[in-house]
C-alpha positions as CSV (number, residue, x, y, z in Angstrom):
1,M,-41.7,75.4,-60.3
2,E,-38.1,74.6,-58.9
3,P,-39.4,73.8,-55.2
4,V,-41.7,71.2,-56.3
5,L,-39.1,69.5,-58.8
6,A,-36.6,69.7,-55.8
7,L,-39.3,67.3,-53.5
8,V,-39.9,65.3,-56.4
9,S,-36.1,64.4,-56.8
10,G,-36.0,64.2,-53.1
11,A,-38.8,61.4,-52.7
12,L,-37.4,60.0,-56.0
13,F,-34.2,59.6,-53.9
14,T,-35.8,58.4,-50.4
15,A,-37.8,55.5,-52.8
16,A,-34.5,54.3,-54.3
17,I,-32.8,53.9,-51.3
18,Y,-35.6,52.3,-49.6
19,L,-35.6,50.1,-52.9
20,I,-32.1,49.6,-52.9
21,L,-31.7,48.3,-49.0
22,R,-34.4,45.6,-49.6
23,R,-33.1,41.8,-50.0
24,S,-34.7,41.4,-53.8
25,I,-32.2,41.7,-56.4
26,V,-35.6,43.1,-58.6
27,K,-36.2,45.8,-56.0
28,L,-32.5,46.7,-56.3
29,V,-32.3,47.3,-59.7
30,L,-35.8,49.1,-59.7
31,G,-34.1,51.2,-56.8
32,L,-30.9,51.7,-59.1
33,I,-33.6,53.4,-62.2
34,L,-35.2,55.5,-59.7
35,L,-32.3,56.7,-58.2
36,S,-30.6,57.1,-61.7
37,N,-34.1,59.2,-62.7
38,G,-33.8,61.3,-59.5
39,A,-30.3,62.2,-60.3
40,N,-31.4,63.6,-63.7
41,L,-33.9,65.5,-62.4
42,L,-31.7,67.0,-59.5
43,I,-29.4,68.1,-62.3
44,F,-32.5,69.5,-64.7
45,T,-33.3,71.5,-61.5
46,V,-30.2,72.5,-60.3
47,S,-29.5,73.9,-64.0
48,G,-32.4,76.2,-64.0
49,L,-35.9,75.9,-65.9
50,T,-36.3,78.3,-69.0
51,R,-39.4,77.6,-70.8
52,N,-39.9,78.7,-74.5
53,A,-36.4,79.9,-74.7
54,P,-34.3,77.8,-77.4
55,P,-30.4,78.1,-76.7
56,L,-29.8,79.9,-80.3
57,I,-28.1,83.1,-80.9
58,P,-28.9,85.2,-83.9
59,E,-26.8,85.4,-86.9
60,G,-24.3,88.4,-86.4
61,M,-24.9,88.3,-82.4
62,L,-22.2,86.9,-80.2
63,T,-24.6,86.1,-77.4
64,P,-28.3,85.3,-76.9
65,L,-31.0,88.6,-76.8
66,G,-32.8,87.4,-74.0
67,A,-33.0,84.3,-71.5
68,S,-32.1,81.3,-73.2
69,A,-31.9,77.7,-71.9
70,D,-28.7,75.9,-71.1
71,P,-28.2,73.0,-73.3
72,L,-25.2,71.4,-71.4
73,P,-27.5,70.2,-68.8
74,Q,-29.7,68.5,-71.5
75,A,-26.7,67.0,-73.2
76,L,-25.7,65.6,-69.9
77,I,-29.0,64.0,-69.1
78,L,-29.5,62.7,-72.7
79,T,-26.3,60.9,-72.2
80,A,-27.0,59.6,-68.5
81,I,-30.4,58.4,-70.1
82,V,-28.5,56.2,-72.5
83,I,-26.1,54.8,-70.1
84,S,-29.0,53.9,-67.6
85,F,-30.5,52.3,-70.5
86,G,-27.4,50.0,-71.2
87,V,-27.2,49.3,-67.5
88,L,-30.6,48.2,-66.7
89,A,-30.2,46.0,-69.8
90,F,-27.2,44.4,-68.6
91,A,-29.2,44.1,-64.9
92,V,-31.9,42.4,-66.3
93,V,-30.2,39.9,-68.3
94,L,-27.8,39.2,-65.0
95,I,-31.1,38.6,-62.7
96,H,-32.8,36.5,-65.2
97,R,-29.5,34.4,-65.5
98,A,-29.1,34.4,-62.0
99,Y,-32.8,33.0,-61.1
100,E,-32.2,30.6,-63.6
101,V,-29.2,29.2,-62.1
102,V,-29.9,29.9,-58.4
103,G,-33.6,29.8,-58.5
104,E,-33.9,32.7,-56.1
105,D,-34.6,36.2,-56.2
106,D,-33.4,36.7,-52.1
107,L,-29.7,38.1,-52.2
108,D,-29.3,36.2,-48.7
109,Q,-30.0,33.0,-50.5
110,M,-27.9,34.0,-53.4
111,K,-25.3,34.4,-51.2
112,D,-25.7,30.5,-49.8
113,T,-24.8,29.4,-53.2
114,D,-21.0,30.7,-53.1
115,R,-20.0,27.6,-51.0
């Protein structure tokens, strides 16, 4: 399963870079979303996938009995999801305001208003 997820993560990175290099500011934000999702999936894949093995230690034991899931990558990804949602909300409001002021979605046209 890890090779498939690595390929999916690579495809997300590829699509994200393609969208980031476009001139539209909406495509730029969509590329940033794909980039963050690809990074999250990459962290999950690198940390190793363990199914049906909760990270619980039985009472009186110092270590888990068998294979267990690592809770640290899950906590990191949960934090990254919350942060990326906040950045996305800010970017959407910023794009909306920029479109109201400039009336253009093209980044090159937005540069012309700096004068």
